[in-house]
C-alpha positions in Angstrom: 13.0 -79.6 -74.1 14.1 -82.9 -75.9 14.1 -86.3 -74.2 17.3 -87.7 -75.5 18.8 -91.2 -75.0 21.3 -91.9 -72.7 24.2 -95.2 -72.4 22.4 -98.0 -70.5 19.3 -97.4 -72.0 18.0 -94.5 -69.9 16.2 -91.4 -71.1 16.9 -87.6 -70.2 15.3 -84.8 -70.2 17.2 -82.0 -71.5 17.5 -78.3 -72.7 20.6 -76.5 -73.8 22.4 -74.6 -71.1 25.7 -74.1 -72.2 27.5 -71.2 -74.0 27.5 -70.1 -77.2 30.4 -70.1 -79.6 32.8 -66.7 -79.2 33.2 -64.9 -82.4 35.8 -65.4 -85.0 39.3 -63.3 -84.9 39.4 -60.5 -87.1 42.5 -61.8 -88.5 44.0 -65.5 -88.7 45.7 -66.7 -85.7 49.4 -66.1 -86.4 51.7 -68.1 -83.2 50.6 -71.5 -84.8 49.7 -72.6 -88.2 45.9 -74.3 -88.1 44.0 -76.3 -90.6 40.7 -77.6 -90.4 40.2 -81.3 -92.3 36.6 -80.3 -94.0 33.7 -82.7 -94.8 31.9 -83.1 -97.7 28.3 -82.5 -98.1 26.5 -84.9 -99.9 23.4 -84.1 -102.2 20.5 -85.6 -100.5 18.3 -85.7 -103.4 20.6 -87.1 -105.9 19.9 -90.5 -107.9 23.1 -92.0 -106.6 24.7 -91.8 -103.1 28.1 -91.0 -104.0 27.1 -87.3 -105.3 28.3 -84.1 -103.8 26.3 -81.0 -103.3 29.1 -78.6 -104.3 27.4 -75.5 -103.5 27.0 -76.1 -99.9 30.2 -78.0 -99.7 32.2 -75.2 -100.9 30.1 -72.7 -98.8 31.3 -74.8 -95.8 35.4 -74.2 -97.0 34.2 -70.1 -96.9 33.0 -70.5 -93.1 36.2 -72.2 -92.2 37.9 -69.4 -93.8 36.0 -66.9 -92.3 37.1 -68.2 -89.0 40.3 -67.7 -89.8 41.6 -71.3 -90.2 43.2 -73.0 -93.4 41.1 -75.4 -95.1 42.7 -79.2 -95.3 41.0 -80.5 -99.0 40.4 -83.9 -100.0 41.8 -85.5 -96.7 39.9 -88.5 -94.9 37.7 -86.3 -93.2 36.5 -85.8 -96.8 35.3 -89.6 -96.9 38.3 -90.3 -98.8 38.5 -94.2 -98.8 35.0 -94.4 -97.3 32.6 -92.9 -100.3 34.3 -90.1 -102.1 36.3 -91.5 -105.2 39.1 -90.2 -107.4 36.7 -88.7 -109.9 34.8 -86.7 -107.0 38.2 -86.1 -105.3 39.7 -84.5 -108.4 36.6 -82.3 -109.0 36.5 -81.3 -105.3 40.3 -80.1 -105.1 39.8 -78.0 -108.8 36.6 -76.4 -107.2 38.5 -75.9 -104.1 41.1 -74.1 -105.6 38.9 -72.3 -107.8 37.8 -70.2 -104.8 40.7 -70.6 -102.6 42.2 -66.8 -103.9 45.1 -66.9 -102.2 43.9 -68.1 -98.9 45.6 -70.9 -96.9 44.7 -74.7 -98.1 46.3 -77.9 -98.3 44.8 -81.1 -99.9 45.4 -84.8 -99.7 47.7 -86.8 -102.0 46.5 -90.2 -102.3 46.8 -93.4 -104.6 43.2 -94.3 -104.4 42.5 -94.2 -108.2 44.3 -97.5 -108.2 42.7 -100.3 -109.2 41.6 -103.0 -106.7 44.3 -105.5 -106.1 47.8 -106.1 -105.6 49.6 -102.9 -106.5 54.0 -102.1 -107.4 56.1 -99.6 -105.5 56.2 -97.9 -108.9 52.2 -97.9 -110.0 51.7 -96.4 -106.2 54.6 -93.9 -106.8 53.1 -92.9 -110.3 49.8 -93.0 -108.8 50.8 -90.1 -105.9 52.6 -88.0 -108.5 49.4 -87.8 -110.5 47.3 -86.6 -107.4 50.4 -84.3 -106.4 50.4 -82.6 -109.8 47.2 -81.9 -109.7 47.1 -80.5 -106.2 49.9 -78.3 -106.8 48.2 -77.0 -110.1 45.4 -76.2 -107.8 47.4 -74.2 -105.5 47.3 -76.3 -102.6 50.3 -77.4 -100.2 50.6 -81.3 -101.0 50.0 -83.7 -98.2 51.1 -87.2 -99.3 48.6 -89.4 -97.6 49.4 -92.8 -96.3 48.8 -95.1 -99.1 46.7 -98.6 -98.4 48.5 -100.2 -101.7 51.8 -99.4 -100.4 50.7 -100.8 -96.5 49.5 -103.9 -98.6 52.5 -104.0 -101.2 55.5 -103.0 -98.7 57.4 -106.0 -96.9 59.5 -103.9 -94.6 61.0 -100.1 -93.9 63.1 -100.2 -97.1 59.8 -100.3 -99.4 58.7 -97.2 -97.3 61.9 -95.3 -98.0 62.4 -96.5 -101.8 58.7 -95.5 -102.6 58.7 -91.8 -100.5 62.3 -91.1 -101.6 61.2 -91.6 -105.6 58.1 -89.2 -104.8 59.7 -86.5 -102.9 62.8 -86.1 -105.2 60.8 -84.9 -108.1 57.8 -83.3 -105.7 59.3 -79.9 -107.4 58.2 -78.4 -104.0 57.8 -78.6 -100.4 54.9 -81.1 -99.3 53.6 -82.4 -96.0 53.3 -86.4 -95.0 50.2 -87.5 -93.4 50.8 -90.4 -90.9 47.5 -92.0 -90.1 47.5 -94.6 -87.9 45.4 -97.8 -88.1 42.7 -96.5 -85.5 41.6 -94.2 -88.1 42.0 -96.6 -91.0 43.0 -100.6 -90.6 44.1 -101.0 -93.7 47.3 -99.3 -92.6 48.5 -101.1 -89.9 52.2 -101.8 -89.4 52.8 -98.4 -91.3 56.6 -97.2 -92.4 57.5 -101.0 -91.6 56.5 -101.3 -88.4 53.8 -102.6 -85.5 54.8 -100.5 -82.7 54.1 -96.8 -82.9 57.1 -95.7 -81.7 59.5 -97.6 -84.0 57.6 -96.3 -87.0 58.0 -93.0 -85.7 61.9 -93.2 -85.6 61.4 -94.8 -88.9 59.5 -91.8 -90.3 61.9 -89.2 -88.7 64.8 -90.7 -90.3 63.0 -90.5 -93.6 62.5 -86.5 -92.5 66.4 -86.2 -92.4 66.8 -87.8 -95.6 64.5 -85.4 -97.1 64.3 -82.2 -94.7 64.6 -80.2 -98.0 61.3 -81.3 -99.2 59.4 -82.3 -96.6 58.1 -78.9 -94.8 56.1 -80.9 -91.9 54.1 -84.0 -90.9 50.8 -84.6 -89.8 50.5 -87.1 -86.8 47.4 -88.8 -86.2 48.2 -91.5 -83.9 46.0 -90.7 -80.6 49.4 -90.9 -78.4 50.5 -87.7 -77.3 53.9 -89.0 -75.4 54.7 -90.7 -78.9 53.7 -87.2 -80.9 55.9 -85.4 -78.5 59.1 -87.8 -79.1 58.7 -87.5 -82.7 58.4 -83.8 -82.8 61.9 -83.7 -81.1 63.4 -85.8 -83.2 62.4 -84.2 -86.6 65.3 -81.9 -88.2 65.1 -78.4 -88.1 62.8 -77.1 -90.8 60.3 -80.0 -90.6 57.0 -79.0 -88.3 54.7 -81.4 -86.8 51.3 -81.0 -87.4 48.9 -82.7 -84.5 46.1 -84.6 -86.1 45.7 -85.9 -82.8 41.9 -85.5 -81.7 42.1 -86.7 -78.1 45.1 -84.0 -77.1 45.3 -81.8 -79.3 45.2 -78.5 -76.7 48.5 -79.5 -75.0 50.4 -80.2 -78.2 49.2 -77.2 -79.4 50.3 -75.1 -76.4 53.7 -77.4 -76.6 56.4 -77.2 -74.0 59.6 -75.4 -73.4 60.9 -77.4 -76.2 58.6 -76.9 -78.9 54.7 -77.1 -80.4 52.8 -78.8 -82.6 51.0 -76.8 -85.2 47.3 -78.1 -86.0 45.6 -80.0 -89.0 42.7 -81.5 -87.2 39.2 -82.8 -88.1 37.8 -81.6 -85.1 38.3 -78.2 -86.0 35.7 -78.8 -88.8 32.7 -78.5 -86.0 34.8 -76.5 -83.8 36.1 -73.7 -86.5 35.0 -70.2 -84.3 35.8 -72.2 -80.9 39.3 -73.2 -82.1 40.3 -69.9 -84.2 39.2 -67.8 -80.9 41.1 -70.3 -78.6 44.6 -69.8 -80.9 43.9 -66.1 -81.3 44.4 -66.3 -77.4 48.3 -68.1 -77.6 48.7 -65.2 -80.3 48.8 -63.0 -77.3 50.7 -64.9 -74.8 47.6 -66.3 -72.8 48.1 -69.6 -72.9 45.4 -70.4 -70.1 42.5 -68.5 -71.8 43.4 -70.6 -75.0 43.3 -73.7 -72.3 39.9 -72.4 -70.8 38.3 -72.2 -74.3 39.8 -75.4 -76.1 39.9 -77.7 -73.2 36.1 -78.2 -73.0 35.7 -79.3 -76.2 38.1 -82.6 -75.7 35.1 -84.6 -74.2 33.1 -83.8 -77.2 35.8 -84.7 -79.5 36.8 -87.7 -77.9 33.1 -89.1 -78.4 33.2 -88.2 -82.1 36.5 -90.0 -82.6 35.3 -92.9 -80.1 36.2 -96.4 -81.7 35.7 -97.5 -84.3 37.3 -94.1 -85.1 37.2 -94.4 -88.9 33.5 -93.3 -88.6 33.8 -90.1 -86.7 33.1 -88.4 -89.9 29.5 -89.1 -89.1 29.4 -87.1 -85.9 31.4 -84.0 -88.1 28.7 -83.9 -90.4 26.1 -84.4 -87.5 27.5 -81.2 -86.0 27.3 -79.2 -89.4 23.7 -80.1 -89.7 22.8 -79.3 -86.0 24.6 -75.8 -87.0 22.9 -74.9 -89.9 25.8 -75.5 -92.5 23.7 -78.3 -94.5 20.4 -78.2 -94.6 20.0 -82.7 -94.2 21.9 -85.2 -92.3 22.8 -87.8 -94.9 26.4 -88.6 -96.0 27.9 -89.9 -98.9 27.3 -93.8 -99.4 25.0 -93.5 -96.4 27.8 -93.3 -94.0 25.3 -91.1 -91.8 24.0 -94.8 -89.9 27.1 -95.3 -89.0 26.9 -94.3 -85.6 23.7 -94.9 -82.9 21.1 -92.7 -82.1 22.5 -92.8 -78.5 25.7 -91.4 -79.5 24.5 -88.6 -81.4 22.3 -87.7 -78.5 25.3 -88.0 -76.6 27.1 -85.4 -79.3 24.7 -83.0 -79.0 25.1 -82.9 -74.9 28.5 -82.4 -75.2 28.6 -79.7 -78.0 26.1 -78.0 -75.7 28.6 -78.1 -72.7 31.8 -77.2 -74.8 29.6 -73.9 -76.3 30.0 -75.5 -79.9 26.3 -75.0 -80.7 25.8 -71.9 -82.8 21.8 -71.7 -82.8 20.6 -73.8 -79.9 16.9 -73.7 -81.1 17.9 -74.8 -84.5 20.1 -77.6 -83.1 17.2 -78.7 -81.2 14.6 -78.3 -84.3 16.7 -80.4 -86.1 17.4 -83.3 -83.6 13.9 -83.6 -82.6 12.9 -85.7 -86.2 15.9 -87.8 -85.7 14.8 -89.0 -82.4 11.4 -89.6 -83.7 12.5 -91.9 -87.1 14.7 -93.4 -84.1 11.6 -94.3 -81.9 12.7 -92.0 -79.0 9.6 -90.2 -78.0 
């Protein structure tokens, strides 16, 4: 039994009582394309706080593949723009490519190698191209990430069309785009030239129509299910919508009579066995079974991604530690301190209820010293 802090200062006596995760399917799900955006594991004994533990990081990618999910590499879940620099990102993509062995993966194409300060549209496009060449050369599907530099440089929608048009015209193959909302990164406010999410969605849909031969899909991370469905229905044939909505993913993946979203989700990092088993139910035409497995995970996901949403990575790494995927709860750049002990205790309780804890005894043992350090008896 543990004594856990709860919101409001209350202390709760708690023991795990929830279900265990289901066994992963023997084959990857087929009715939906599903990627888990993977976190990186810090080297807790390194002299510098930005050092990656490569062996443990790559072992976690093997875990995601073993569950039947694709790996979304070097995305915001991997602390892009929050501690993982371009040199480490480049090595991460190269190392993952060396072990992928034909398994499904994609990787983020950003502009984070640019120096601080103002950038021109031309330099932004060049930065994207450098990263796109790396990602494609490593064998991954490129995911063109929203650029902080472009958000700062653009004066309106025309600048976005010009920048993306230049990049896509020379992409050399299908790419995904990533629309990351300002909840995840405040520096991306007003992306696509609009503050209103629906106006931005219309702008992006128009861009997809202009470049439908190159854009294979768009990952939408705006935490607005209705806006995502409207955007999904506006996309041209052949351009898929990938949900990045960590609040409404069951209903968006299940879809409706007019279509569904594929999945590229940070929450699938800690949920991998449950998510893969749920998607297998969809393969079997069992939507009720899919929802029965995935719906109970939504309270956990909403807590992980609560505002300020950009700190969701802390919860993702915390659960990886509790589930035995890494021996410590340390993050690149010390980001483990971004959430409170009460938040972490709430995650433990919700993870148990959602059937996410692989070994409850291990989870208890790993939570106990964290509570002690926080002053909870």
